[in-house]
N, CA, C and O atoms as CSV, one atom per row, in Angstrom:
chain,resi,resn,atom,element,x,y,z
A,1,MET,N,N,-48.209,25.325,96.713
A,1,MET,CA,C,-47.426,24.177,96.327
A,1,MET,C,C,-45.961,24.616,96.219
A,1,MET,O,O,-45.618,25.450,95.380
A,2,ALA,N,N,-45.139,24.073,97.037
A,2,ALA,CA,C,-43.715,24.405,97.067
A,2,ALA,C,C,-42.956,23.522,96.083
A,2,ALA,O,O,-43.194,22.319,95.978
A,3,ILE,N,N,-42.051,24.150,95.378
A,3,ILE,CA,C,-41.216,23.410,94.428
A,3,ILE,C,C,-39.814,23.355,95.009
A,3,ILE,O,O,-39.252,24.376,95.405
A,4,SER,N,N,-39.269,22.181,95.054
A,4,SER,CA,C,-37.901,22.056,95.563
A,4,SER,C,C,-36.951,21.806,94.395
A,4,SER,O,O,-37.277,21.112,93.432
A,5,VAL,N,N,-35.795,22.384,94.516
A,5,VAL,CA,C,-34.763,22.231,93.490
A,5,VAL,C,C,-33.565,21.567,94.154
A,5,VAL,O,O,-33.098,21.993,95.210
A,6,SER,N,N,-33.090,20.530,93.517
A,6,SER,CA,C,-31.972,19.789,94.113
A,6,SER,C,C,-30.669,20.572,94.013
A,6,SER,O,O,-30.529,21.455,93.167
A,7,VAL,N,N,-29.735,20.250,94.866
A,7,VAL,CA,C,-28.414,20.871,94.864
A,7,VAL,C,C,-27.730,20.613,93.526
A,7,VAL,O,O,-27.055,21.497,93.000
A,8,GLU,N,N,-27.894,19.427,92.973
A,8,GLU,CA,C,-27.284,19.084,91.680
A,8,GLU,C,C,-27.822,19.985,90.569
A,8,GLU,O,O,-27.070,20.415,89.694
A,9,SER,N,N,-29.122,20.269,90.607
A,9,SER,CA,C,-29.724,21.138,89.584
A,9,SER,C,C,-29.183,22.556,89.676
A,9,SER,O,O,-28.916,23.191,88.656
A,10,VAL,N,N,-29.021,23.055,90.899
A,10,VAL,CA,C,-28.477,24.390,91.096
A,10,VAL,C,C,-27.035,24.445,90.612
A,10,VAL,O,O,-26.643,25.404,89.948
A,11,LYS,N,N,-26.243,23.430,90.937
A,11,LYS,CA,C,-24.847,23.380,90.493
A,11,LYS,C,C,-24.771,23.313,88.968
A,11,LYS,O,O,-23.921,23.958,88.355
A,12,ALA,N,N,-25.657,22.534,88.363
A,12,ALA,CA,C,-25.673,22.433,86.898
A,12,ALA,C,C,-26.029,23.777,86.267
A,12,ALA,O,O,-25.430,24.178,85.269
A,13,ALA,N,N,-27.005,24.467,86.851
A,13,ALA,CA,C,-27.404,25.777,86.330
A,13,ALA,C,C,-26.265,26.782,86.470
A,13,ALA,O,O,-26.006,27.561,85.553
A,14,LEU,N,N,-25.589,26.765,87.607
A,14,LEU,CA,C,-24.473,27.685,87.820
A,14,LEU,C,C,-23.308,27.395,86.881
A,14,LEU,O,O,-22.591,28.311,86.476
A,15,SER,N,N,-23.119,26.140,86.538
A,15,SER,CA,C,-22.023,25.805,85.618
A,15,SER,C,C,-22.288,26.346,84.212
A,15,SER,O,O,-21.351,26.581,83.450
A,16,LEU,N,N,-23.557,26.542,83.872
A,16,LEU,CA,C,-23.920,27.086,82.554
A,16,LEU,C,C,-23.928,28.614,82.537
A,16,LEU,O,O,-23.889,29.213,81.462
A,17,ALA,N,N,-23.975,29.244,83.684
A,17,ALA,CA,C,-24.140,30.698,83.755
A,17,ALA,C,C,-23.076,31.457,82.979
A,17,ALA,O,O,-23.407,32.392,82.250
A,18,GLY,N,N,-21.814,31.085,83.112
A,18,GLY,CA,C,-20.742,31.774,82.395
A,18,GLY,C,C,-20.905,31.678,80.891
A,18,GLY,O,O,-20.753,32.669,80.177
A,19,TYR,N,N,-21.212,30.491,80.416
A,19,TYR,CA,C,-21.425,30.297,78.980
A,19,TYR,C,C,-22.599,31.133,78.493
A,19,TYR,O,O,-22.502,31.818,77.475
A,20,LEU,N,N,-23.707,31.074,79.225
A,20,LEU,CA,C,-24.905,31.794,78.798
A,20,LEU,C,C,-24.696,33.305,78.835
A,20,LEU,O,O,-25.195,34.014,77.961
A,21,LEU,N,N,-23.979,33.804,79.819
A,21,LEU,CA,C,-23.698,35.231,79.894
A,21,LEU,C,C,-22.842,35.672,78.713
A,21,LEU,O,O,-23.149,36.676,78.070
A,22,ASP,N,N,-21.765,34.931,78.418
A,22,ASP,CA,C,-20.915,35.253,77.271
A,22,ASP,C,C,-21.717,35.237,75.975
A,22,ASP,O,O,-21.557,36.109,75.121
A,23,HIS,N,N,-22.573,34.242,75.842
A,23,HIS,CA,C,-23.402,34.125,74.641
A,23,HIS,C,C,-24.371,35.309,74.540
A,23,HIS,O,O,-24.533,35.880,73.461
A,24,ALA,N,N,-25.004,35.676,75.634
A,24,ALA,CA,C,-25.948,36.794,75.621
A,24,ALA,C,C,-25.252,38.101,75.267
A,24,ALA,O,O,-25.779,38.896,74.489
A,25,ILE,N,N,-24.082,38.324,75.830
A,25,ILE,CA,C,-23.335,39.551,75.530
A,25,ILE,C,C,-22.977,39.591,74.051
A,25,ILE,O,O,-23.119,40.631,73.408
A,26,LYS,N,N,-22.517,38.479,73.508
A,26,LYS,CA,C,-22.155,38.429,72.083
A,26,LYS,C,C,-23.387,38.657,71.204
A,26,LYS,O,O,-23.317,39.390,70.217
A,27,ALA,N,N,-24.497,38.040,71.553
A,27,ALA,CA,C,-25.711,38.146,70.742
A,27,ALA,C,C,-26.321,39.542,70.789
A,27,ALA,O,O,-26.923,39.974,69.806
A,28,LEU,N,N,-26.185,40.250,71.888
A,28,LEU,CA,C,-26.845,41.543,72.051
A,28,LEU,C,C,-25.944,42.738,71.782
A,28,LEU,O,O,-26.400,43.880,71.849
A,29,THR,N,N,-24.679,42.497,71.479
A,29,THR,CA,C,-23.745,43.578,71.224
A,29,THR,C,C,-23.493,43.692,69.724
A,29,THR,O,O,-23.173,42.694,69.078
A,30,PRO,N,N,-23.631,44.889,69.162
A,30,PRO,CA,C,-23.321,45.043,67.735
A,30,PRO,C,C,-21.847,44.713,67.476
A,30,PRO,O,O,-21.019,44.842,68.378
A,31,PRO,N,N,-21.519,44.291,66.263
A,31,PRO,CA,C,-20.121,43.992,65.935
A,31,PRO,C,C,-19.231,45.211,66.164
A,31,PRO,O,O,-19.706,46.346,66.119
A,32,THR,N,N,-17.939,44.978,66.410
A,32,THR,CA,C,-17.018,46.089,66.645
A,32,THR,C,C,-16.736,46.828,65.343
A,32,THR,O,O,-16.928,46.284,64.256
A,33,GLU,N,N,-16.277,48.076,65.465
A,33,GLU,CA,C,-16.102,48.954,64.307
A,33,GLU,C,C,-15.112,48.437,63.279
A,33,GLU,O,O,-15.256,48.739,62.094
A,34,ASP,N,N,-14.108,47.665,63.693
A,34,ASP,CA,C,-13.098,47.229,62.741
A,34,ASP,C,C,-13.527,46.020,61.926
A,34,ASP,O,O,-12.772,45.563,61.067
A,35,LYS,N,N,-14.710,45.496,62.173
A,35,LYS,CA,C,-15.197,44.334,61.442
A,35,LYS,C,C,-16.112,44.767,60.299
A,35,LYS,O,O,-16.839,45.753,60.417
A,36,PRO,N,N,-16.070,44.030,59.202
A,36,PRO,CA,C,-16.953,44.367,58.074
A,36,PRO,C,C,-18.427,44.409,58.466
A,36,PRO,O,O,-19.171,45.254,57.969
A,37,ALA,N,N,-18.858,43.515,59.346
A,37,ALA,CA,C,-20.268,43.495,59.731
A,37,ALA,C,C,-20.677,44.828,60.358
A,37,ALA,O,O,-21.778,45.316,60.099
A,38,GLN,N,N,-19.820,45.414,61.167
A,38,GLN,CA,C,-20.144,46.703,61.790
A,38,GLN,C,C,-20.189,47.805,60.738
A,38,GLN,O,O,-21.058,48.676,60.786
A,39,LYS,N,N,-19.270,47.770,59.801
A,39,LYS,CA,C,-19.258,48.794,58.753
A,39,LYS,C,C,-20.535,48.720,57.920
A,39,LYS,O,O,-21.137,49.746,57.602
A,40,VAL,N,N,-20.941,47.507,57.571
A,40,VAL,CA,C,-22.159,47.322,56.786
A,40,VAL,C,C,-23.374,47.765,57.603
A,40,VAL,O,O,-24.237,48.481,57.097
A,41,LEU,N,N,-23.437,47.340,58.856
A,41,LEU,CA,C,-24.573,47.693,59.706
A,41,LEU,C,C,-24.665,49.200,59.923
A,41,LEU,O,O,-25.757,49.764,59.858
A,42,THR,N,N,-23.553,49.849,60.176
A,42,THR,CA,C,-23.540,51.299,60.367
A,42,THR,C,C,-24.023,52.009,59.106
A,42,THR,O,O,-24.803,52.959,59.181
A,43,TYR,N,N,-23.557,51.546,57.949
A,43,TYR,CA,C,-23.988,52.132,56.672
A,43,TYR,C,C,-25.501,51.967,56.488
A,43,TYR,O,O,-26.190,52.918,56.121
A,44,LEU,N,N,-26.008,50.768,56.743
A,44,LEU,CA,C,-27.433,50.495,56.542
A,44,LEU,C,C,-28.298,51.325,57.487
A,44,LEU,O,O,-29.346,51.834,57.089
A,45,VAL,N,N,-27.863,51.459,58.729
A,45,VAL,CA,C,-28.616,52.273,59.682
A,45,VAL,C,C,-28.632,53.728,59.235
A,45,VAL,O,O,-29.663,54.394,59.328
A,46,SER,N,N,-27.498,54.226,58.749
A,46,SER,CA,C,-27.467,55.624,58.291
A,46,SER,C,C,-28.381,55.825,57.082
A,46,SER,O,O,-29.040,56.859,56.973
A,47,LYS,N,N,-28.427,54.852,56.177
A,47,LYS,CA,C,-29.331,54.942,55.024
A,47,LYS,C,C,-30.787,54.909,55.487
A,47,LYS,O,O,-31.614,55.673,54.991
A,48,ALA,N,N,-31.096,54.032,56.429
A,48,ALA,CA,C,-32.470,53.928,56.933
A,48,ALA,C,C,-32.878,55.218,57.627
A,48,ALA,O,O,-34.009,55.676,57.463
A,49,GLU,N,N,-31.972,55.809,58.402
A,49,GLU,CA,C,-32.287,57.062,59.091
A,49,GLU,C,C,-32.499,58.195,58.096
A,49,GLU,O,O,-33.343,59.063,58.318
A,50,ALA,N,N,-31.744,58.197,57.007
A,50,ALA,CA,C,-31.904,59.238,55.990
A,50,ALA,C,C,-33.270,59.121,55.300
A,50,ALA,O,O,-33.837,60.126,54.871
A,51,LEU,N,N,-33.788,57.909,55.196
A,51,LEU,CA,C,-35.071,57.688,54.533
A,51,LEU,C,C,-36.263,57.830,55.469
A,51,LEU,O,O,-37.397,57.935,55.001
A,52,GLU,N,N,-36.037,57.835,56.781
A,52,GLU,CA,C,-37.141,57.897,57.747
A,52,GLU,C,C,-38.115,59.035,57.488
A,52,GLU,O,O,-39.322,58.792,57.500
A,53,PRO,N,N,-37.660,60.271,57.253
A,53,PRO,CA,C,-38.628,61.349,57.003
A,53,PRO,C,C,-39.475,61.095,55.753
A,53,PRO,O,O,-40.600,61.586,55.659
A,54,LEU,N,N,-38.947,60.337,54.802
A,54,LEU,CA,C,-39.679,60.070,53.568
A,54,LEU,C,C,-40.698,58.952,53.722
A,54,LEU,O,O,-41.627,58.845,52.921
A,55,THR,N,N,-40.532,58.104,54.761
A,55,THR,CA,C,-41.427,56.959,54.926
A,55,THR,C,C,-42.566,57.233,55.888
A,55,THR,O,O,-43.351,56.334,56.190
A,56,GLY,N,N,-42.666,58.456,56.371
A,56,GLY,CA,C,-43.833,58.808,57.152
A,56,GLY,C,C,-43.712,58.633,58.640
A,56,GLY,O,O,-44.657,58.160,59.270
A,57,GLY,N,N,-42.609,58.986,59.225
A,57,GLY,CA,C,-42.566,59.010,60.679
A,57,GLY,C,C,-41.555,58.081,61.287
A,57,GLY,O,O,-40.621,57.615,60.634
A,58,SER,N,N,-41.768,57.825,62.559
A,58,SER,CA,C,-40.822,57.015,63.323
A,58,SER,C,C,-40.960,55.551,62.976
A,58,SER,O,O,-41.948,55.124,62.379
A,59,VAL,N,N,-39.965,54.802,63.356
A,59,VAL,CA,C,-39.931,53.372,63.061
A,59,VAL,C,C,-41.112,52.653,63.696
A,59,VAL,O,O,-41.645,51.709,63.114
A,60,GLY,N,N,-41.523,53.082,64.870
A,60,GLY,CA,C,-42.592,52.400,65.583
A,60,GLY,C,C,-43.989,52.825,65.189
A,60,GLY,O,O,-44.954,52.301,65.747
A,61,SER,N,N,-44.146,53.740,64.263
A,61,SER,CA,C,-45.486,54.223,63.927
A,61,SER,C,C,-46.234,53.198,63.086
A,61,SER,O,O,-45.631,52.386,62.385
A,62,VAL,N,N,-47.558,53.252,63.171
A,62,VAL,CA,C,-48.407,52.342,62.410
A,62,VAL,C,C,-48.193,52.595,60.922
A,62,VAL,O,O,-48.130,53.745,60.488
A,63,GLY,N,N,-48.082,51.543,60.155
A,63,GLY,CA,C,-47.877,51.665,58.724
A,63,GLY,C,C,-46.412,51.720,58.346
A,63,GLY,O,O,-46.081,51.728,57.161
A,64,SER,N,N,-45.547,51.756,59.308
A,64,SER,CA,C,-44.110,51.805,59.038
A,64,SER,C,C,-43.440,50.582,59.655
A,64,SER,O,O,-42.476,50.693,60.412
A,65,ILE,N,N,-43.975,49.417,59.312
A,65,ILE,CA,C,-43.532,48.187,59.961
A,65,ILE,C,C,-42.253,47.648,59.349
A,65,ILE,O,O,-41.366,47.189,60.068
A,66,SER,N,N,-42.149,47.699,58.042
A,66,SER,CA,C,-40.978,47.103,57.410
A,66,SER,C,C,-39.758,47.995,57.568
A,66,SER,O,O,-39.870,49.204,57.775
A,67,GLY,N,N,-38.597,47.376,57.467
A,67,GLY,CA,C,-37.340,48.099,57.587
A,67,GLY,C,C,-36.818,48.515,56.222
A,67,GLY,O,O,-37.473,48.311,55.200
A,68,TYR,N,N,-35.655,49.087,56.225
A,68,TYR,CA,C,-34.983,49.518,55.004
A,68,TYR,C,C,-34.590,48.288,54.187
A,68,TYR,O,O,-33.954,47.378,54.719
A,69,ARG,N,N,-34.957,48.244,52.911
A,69,ARG,CA,C,-34.636,47.117,52.022
A,69,ARG,C,C,-33.509,47.489,51.076
A,69,ARG,O,O,-33.386,48.637,50.648
A,70,PHE,N,N,-32.684,46.492,50.755
A,70,PHE,CA,C,-31.549,46.701,49.860
A,70,PHE,C,C,-31.181,45.366,49.232
A,70,PHE,O,O,-31.559,44.305,49.730
A,71,SER,N,N,-30.441,45.432,48.139
A,71,SER,CA,C,-30.001,44.204,47.465
A,71,SER,C,C,-28.528,43.943,47.776
A,71,SER,O,O,-27.778,44.849,48.138
A,72,THR,N,N,-28.143,42.687,47.624
A,72,THR,CA,C,-26.738,42.324,47.806
A,72,THR,C,C,-25.894,43.103,46.811
A,72,THR,O,O,-24.810,43.579,47.148
A,73,ARG,N,N,-26.386,43.232,45.596
A,73,ARG,CA,C,-25.646,43.917,44.530
A,73,ARG,C,C,-25.410,45.393,44.872
A,73,ARG,O,O,-24.302,45.899,44.690
A,74,SER,N,N,-26.435,46.082,45.363
A,74,SER,CA,C,-26.263,47.501,45.687
A,74,SER,C,C,-25.262,47.681,46.823
A,74,SER,O,O,-24.493,48.642,46.833
A,75,LEU,N,N,-25.274,46.773,47.764
A,75,LEU,CA,C,-24.319,46.848,48.872
A,75,LEU,C,C,-22.908,46.527,48.397
A,75,LEU,O,O,-21.938,47.121,48.869
A,76,GLN,N,N,-22.796,45.588,47.464
A,76,GLN,CA,C,-21.488,45.249,46.895
A,76,GLN,C,C,-20.916,46.460,46.155
A,76,GLN,O,O,-19.717,46.726,46.239
A,77,GLN,N,N,-21.753,47.182,45.441
A,77,GLN,CA,C,-21.288,48.378,44.746
A,77,GLN,C,C,-20.840,49.448,45.732
A,77,GLN,O,O,-19.893,50.185,45.459
A,78,GLN,N,N,-21.506,49.539,46.865
A,78,GLN,CA,C,-21.143,50.525,47.879
A,78,GLN,C,C,-19.784,50.209,48.514
A,78,GLN,O,O,-18.998,51.118,48.780
A,79,PHE,N,N,-19.507,48.927,48.754
A,79,PHE,CA,C,-18.310,48.530,49.504
A,79,PHE,C,C,-17.217,47.912,48.638
A,79,PHE,O,O,-16.233,47.410,49.182
A,80,ASN,N,N,-17.349,47.927,47.308
A,80,ASN,CA,C,-16.392,47.213,46.457
A,80,ASN,C,C,-14.962,47.741,46.551
A,80,ASN,O,O,-14.024,47.029,46.192
A,81,LYS,N,N,-14.776,48.956,47.019
A,81,LYS,CA,C,-13.418,49.498,47.157
A,81,LYS,C,C,-12.906,49.402,48.595
A,81,LYS,O,O,-11.763,49.766,48.874
A,82,SER,N,N,-13.743,48.917,49.499
A,82,SER,CA,C,-13.304,48.734,50.884
A,82,SER,C,C,-12.266,47.620,50.925
A,82,SER,O,O,-12.390,46.625,50.210
A,83,ALA,N,N,-11.252,47.784,51.753
A,83,ALA,CA,C,-10.161,46.814,51.816
A,83,ALA,C,C,-10.660,45.395,52.077
A,83,ALA,O,O,-10.182,44.447,51.453
A,84,TRP,N,N,-11.606,45.245,52.984
A,84,TRP,CA,C,-12.078,43.906,53.342
A,84,TRP,C,C,-12.809,43.212,52.201
A,84,TRP,O,O,-12.835,41.982,52.149
A,85,LEU,N,N,-13.405,43.975,51.285
A,85,LEU,CA,C,-14.122,43.367,50.162
A,85,LEU,C,C,-13.269,43.349,48.905
A,85,LEU,O,O,-13.346,42.400,48.124
A,86,ALA,N,N,-12.461,44.374,48.694
A,86,ALA,CA,C,-11.630,44.458,47.491
A,86,ALA,C,C,-10.619,43.312,47.437
A,86,ALA,O,O,-10.244,42.871,46.351
A,87,GLN,N,N,-10.175,42.826,48.600
A,87,GLN,CA,C,-9.189,41.738,48.650
A,87,GLN,C,C,-9.791,40.393,48.280
A,87,GLN,O,O,-9.062,39.458,47.950
A,88,SER,N,N,-11.096,40.286,48.330
A,88,SER,CA,C,-11.764,39.006,48.103
A,88,SER,C,C,-11.863,38.688,46.611
A,88,SER,O,O,-12.189,39.551,45.796
A,89,SER,N,N,-11.578,37.441,46.277
A,89,SER,CA,C,-11.747,37.017,44.889
A,89,SER,C,C,-13.205,36.655,44.597
A,89,SER,O,O,-13.587,36.506,43.437
A,90,HIS,N,N,-14.007,36.514,45.632
A,90,HIS,CA,C,-15.437,36.204,45.500
A,90,HIS,C,C,-16.218,37.215,46.333
A,90,HIS,O,O,-16.732,36.894,47.405
A,91,GLN,N,N,-16.296,38.433,45.826
A,91,GLN,CA,C,-16.880,39.531,46.593
A,91,GLN,C,C,-18.319,39.274,47.016
A,91,GLN,O,O,-18.688,39.541,48.159
A,92,ALA,N,N,-19.129,38.759,46.108
A,92,ALA,CA,C,-20.538,38.523,46.448
A,92,ALA,C,C,-20.652,37.505,47.578
A,92,ALA,O,O,-21.456,37.688,48.493
A,93,ALA,N,N,-19.866,36.444,47.529
A,93,ALA,CA,C,-19.897,35.428,48.588
A,93,ALA,C,C,-19.387,35.991,49.907
A,93,ALA,O,O,-19.932,35.675,50.965
A,94,THR,N,N,-18.354,36.818,49.859
A,94,THR,CA,C,-17.824,37.439,51.072
A,94,THR,C,C,-18.872,38.338,51.700
A,94,THR,O,O,-19.101,38.281,52.908
A,95,LEU,N,N,-19.509,39.168,50.885
A,95,LEU,CA,C,-20.542,40.069,51.384
A,95,LEU,C,C,-21.732,39.277,51.908
A,95,LEU,O,O,-22.293,39.616,52.950
A,96,ARG,N,N,-22.116,38.238,51.203
A,96,ARG,CA,C,-23.230,37.395,51.646
A,96,ARG,C,C,-22.928,36.794,53.023
A,96,ARG,O,O,-23.822,36.688,53.862
A,97,GLY,N,N,-21.674,36.402,53.256
A,97,GLY,CA,C,-21.285,35.872,54.561
A,97,GLY,C,C,-21.471,36.906,55.664
A,97,GLY,O,O,-21.930,36.575,56.757
A,98,VAL,N,N,-21.118,38.159,55.381
A,98,VAL,CA,C,-21.310,39.246,56.347
A,98,VAL,C,C,-22.805,39.446,56.604
A,98,VAL,O,O,-23.224,39.620,57.748
A,99,LEU,N,N,-23.598,39.420,55.550
A,99,LEU,CA,C,-25.042,39.615,55.696
A,99,LEU,C,C,-25.671,38.472,56.498
A,99,LEU,O,O,-26.559,38.703,57.318
A,100,ILE,N,N,-25.218,37.266,56.265
A,100,ILE,CA,C,-25.748,36.121,57.012
A,100,ILE,C,C,-25.371,36.228,58.490
A,100,ILE,O,O,-26.157,35.859,59.362
A,101,GLU,N,N,-24.172,36.731,58.766
A,101,GLU,CA,C,-23.767,36.972,60.160
A,101,GLU,C,C,-24.734,37.965,60.813
A,101,GLU,O,O,-25.140,37.775,61.960
A,102,LEU,N,N,-25.099,39.014,60.087
A,102,LEU,CA,C,-26.040,40.005,60.619
A,102,LEU,C,C,-27.451,39.432,60.754
A,102,LEU,O,O,-28.207,39.854,61.629
A,103,VAL,N,N,-27.812,38.479,59.900
A,103,VAL,CA,C,-29.103,37.792,60.031
A,103,VAL,C,C,-29.118,36.975,61.321
A,103,VAL,O,O,-30.094,36.998,62.071
A,104,HIS,N,N,-28.031,36.257,61.568
A,104,HIS,CA,C,-27.957,35.437,62.784
A,104,HIS,C,C,-28.036,36.278,64.052
A,104,HIS,O,O,-28.508,35.803,65.085
A,105,ASP,N,N,-27.578,37.520,63.981
A,105,ASP,CA,C,-27.639,38.423,65.129
A,105,ASP,C,C,-28.918,39.266,65.138
A,105,ASP,O,O,-29.060,40.181,65.948
A,106,ASN,N,N,-29.847,38.948,64.227
A,106,ASN,CA,C,-31.159,39.604,64.128
A,106,ASN,C,C,-31.109,41.078,63.741
A,106,ASN,O,O,-32.029,41.826,64.074
A,107,TRP,N,N,-30.075,41.508,63.058
A,107,TRP,CA,C,-30.026,42.872,62.542
A,107,TRP,C,C,-30.701,42.937,61.175
A,107,TRP,O,O,-31.230,43.981,60.794
A,108,LEU,N,N,-30.685,41.821,60.432
A,108,LEU,CA,C,-31.257,41.759,59.085
A,108,LEU,C,C,-32.123,40.528,58.946
A,108,LEU,O,O,-32.079,39.614,59.770
A,109,ARG,N,N,-32.923,40.523,57.871
A,109,ARG,CA,C,-33.598,39.305,57.442
A,109,ARG,C,C,-33.594,39.301,55.926
A,109,ARG,O,O,-33.598,40.353,55.287
A,110,GLN,N,N,-33.586,38.112,55.362
A,110,GLN,CA,C,-33.628,38.005,53.907
A,110,GLN,C,C,-35.086,38.036,53.470
A,110,GLN,O,O,-35.942,37.400,54.085
A,111,VAL,N,N,-35.360,38.780,52.403
A,111,VAL,CA,C,-36.711,38.940,51.884
A,111,VAL,C,C,-36.899,37.962,50.735
A,111,VAL,O,O,-36.080,37.895,49.819
A,112,SER,N,N,-37.989,37.206,50.796
A,112,SER,CA,C,-38.292,36.259,49.720
A,112,SER,C,C,-38.822,37.016,48.509
A,112,SER,O,O,-39.725,37.843,48.632
A,113,ILE,N,N,-38.267,36.734,47.360
A,113,ILE,CA,C,-38.686,37.374,46.111
A,113,ILE,C,C,-38.983,36.275,45.091
A,113,ILE,O,O,-38.195,35.348,44.906
A,114,GLU,N,N,-40.122,36.400,44.442
A,114,GLU,CA,C,-40.502,35.457,43.399
A,114,GLU,C,C,-39.901,35.899,42.064
A,114,GLU,O,O,-39.773,37.097,41.809
A,115,PRO,N,N,-39.530,34.933,41.207
A,115,PRO,CA,C,-39.026,35.308,39.881
A,115,PRO,C,C,-40.095,36.075,39.097
A,115,PRO,O,O,-41.292,35.859,39.289
A,116,THR,N,N,-39.655,36.956,38.228
A,116,THR,CA,C,-40.597,37.725,37.403
A,116,THR,C,C,-41.029,36.881,36.211
A,116,THR,O,O,-40.496,35.798,35.969
A,117,GLU,N,N,-42.000,37.399,35.477
A,117,GLU,CA,C,-42.478,36.696,34.283
A,117,GLU,C,C,-41.389,36.573,33.230
A,117,GLU,O,O,-41.401,35.642,32.424
A,118,LYS,N,N,-40.443,37.516,33.236
A,118,LYS,CA,C,-39.360,37.504,32.258
A,118,LYS,C,C,-38.336,36.423,32.552
A,118,LYS,O,O,-37.482,36.135,31.714
A,119,GLY,N,N,-38.408,35.830,33.714
A,119,GLY,CA,C,-37.454,34.798,34.093
A,119,GLY,C,C,-36.199,35.399,34.681
A,119,GLY,O,O,-36.177,36.571,35.055
A,120,GLY,N,N,-35.183,34.617,34.759
A,120,GLY,CA,C,-33.936,35.099,35.341
A,120,GLY,C,C,-33.945,34.994,36.851
A,120,GLY,O,O,-34.970,34.703,37.468
A,121,ARG,N,N,-32.830,35.228,37.411
A,121,ARG,CA,C,-32.693,35.137,38.855
A,121,ARG,C,C,-33.124,36.461,39.477
A,121,ARG,O,O,-32.652,37.524,39.073
A,122,PRO,N,N,-34.022,36.398,40.462
A,122,PRO,CA,C,-34.442,37.643,41.116
A,122,PRO,C,C,-33.307,38.192,41.975
A,122,PRO,O,O,-32.413,37.446,42.373
A,123,PRO,N,N,-33.338,39.484,42.260
A,123,PRO,CA,C,-32.282,40.048,43.109
A,123,PRO,C,C,-32.389,39.489,44.525
A,123,PRO,O,O,-33.474,39.146,44.994
A,124,GLU,N,N,-31.263,39.407,45.180
A,124,GLU,CA,C,-31.227,38.950,46.566
A,124,GLU,C,C,-31.496,40.174,47.441
A,124,GLU,O,O,-30.656,41.070,47.533
A,125,LEU,N,N,-32.666,40.215,48.084
A,125,LEU,CA,C,-33.056,41.369,48.889
A,125,LEU,C,C,-32.970,41.058,50.372
A,125,LEU,O,O,-33.209,39.935,50.816
A,126,TRP,N,N,-32.622,42.091,51.118
A,126,TRP,CA,C,-32.480,42.010,52.568
A,126,TRP,C,C,-33.238,43.174,53.177
A,126,TRP,O,O,-33.503,44.174,52.510
A,127,GLU,N,N,-33.584,43.038,54.445
A,127,GLU,CA,C,-34.298,44.098,55.143
A,127,GLU,C,C,-33.662,44.318,56.505
A,127,GLU,O,O,-33.423,43.372,57.256
A,128,LEU,N,N,-33.392,45.576,56.808
A,128,LEU,CA,C,-32.836,45.954,58.100
A,128,LEU,C,C,-33.920,45.862,59.167
A,128,LEU,O,O,-35.064,46.251,58.932
A,129,ASN,N,N,-33.565,45.354,60.322
A,129,ASN,CA,C,-34.494,45.298,61.444
A,129,ASN,C,C,-35.016,46.717,61.686
A,129,ASN,O,O,-34.214,47.635,61.859
A,130,PRO,N,N,-36.334,46.923,61.702
A,130,PRO,CA,C,-36.880,48.273,61.853
A,130,PRO,C,C,-36.460,48.967,63.155
A,130,PRO,O,O,-36.470,50.196,63.223
A,131,SER,N,N,-36.099,48.211,64.172
A,131,SER,CA,C,-35.699,48.831,65.430
A,131,SER,C,C,-34.207,49.161,65.471
A,131,SER,O,O,-33.749,49.743,66.455
A,132,ALA,N,N,-33.440,48.815,64.453
A,132,ALA,CA,C,-31.993,49.075,64.444
A,132,ALA,C,C,-31.653,50.564,64.544
A,132,ALA,O,O,-30.793,50.920,65.350
A,133,PRO,N,N,-32.283,51.452,63.768
A,133,PRO,CA,C,-31.938,52.875,63.904
A,133,PRO,C,C,-32.192,53.403,65.320
A,133,PRO,O,O,-31.377,54.151,65.861
A,134,GLU,N,N,-33.313,53.017,65.911
A,134,GLU,CA,C,-33.622,53.470,67.267
A,134,GLU,C,C,-32.602,52.927,68.262
A,134,GLU,O,O,-32.175,53.641,69.169
A,135,TYR,N,N,-32.214,51.671,68.094
A,135,TYR,CA,C,-31.205,51.074,68.980
A,135,TYR,C,C,-29.889,51.850,68.888
A,135,TYR,O,O,-29.254,52.125,69.907
A,136,PHE,N,N,-29.486,52.199,67.673
A,136,PHE,CA,C,-28.229,52.940,67.490
A,136,PHE,C,C,-28.325,54.346,68.081
A,136,PHE,O,O,-27.354,54.846,68.648
A,137,ARG,N,N,-29.492,54.988,67.955
A,137,ARG,CA,C,-29.679,56.315,68.554
A,137,ARG,C,C,-29.545,56.244,70.068
A,137,ARG,O,O,-28.904,57.099,70.679
A,138,GLN,N,N,-30.149,55.225,70.674
A,138,GLN,CA,C,-30.088,55.073,72.118
A,138,GLN,C,C,-28.661,54.734,72.571
A,138,GLN,O,O,-28.202,55.232,73.600
A,139,ALA,N,N,-27.968,53.898,71.814
A,139,ALA,CA,C,-26.606,53.489,72.178
A,139,ALA,C,C,-25.625,54.661,72.093
A,139,ALA,O,O,-24.682,54.742,72.879
A,140,SER,N,N,-25.849,55.562,71.143
A,140,SER,CA,C,-24.921,56.681,70.974
A,140,SER,C,C,-25.308,57.895,71.825
A,140,SER,O,O,-24.491,58.792,72.033
A,141,GLY,N,N,-26.518,57.925,72.304
A,141,GLY,CA,C,-26.967,59.110,73.046
A,141,GLY,C,C,-27.045,58.884,74.473
A,141,GLY,O,O,-27.407,59.792,75.223
């Protein structure tokens, strides 16, 4: 069964190619070094790599499915003296914006946490994509 594609359909597809290519490059490329998102991502990958020997092997091994977990607060403490965060009057919101940017690019995901019996607001937890350290190793090597 032969499928025919009209000239109009081909022209429409070609008109989208530039947009889709630009979008794919942006989505698959880590943020540049001068951006806060890259600084945060580089830090998180280095922390995850430092913990790898303690978690029992490579990222792809059975039983090592989850990525490195961290809280917004711990990351804020790490970067509170960085120029990009120190200038902000709402540091937690600024950092959260960076983390959400990394979520949209699939480098992180937010972890759902239930409140404890003691009440109060649970910590905001995030998890690094388990394949991020391997991706960075391949990109640098």
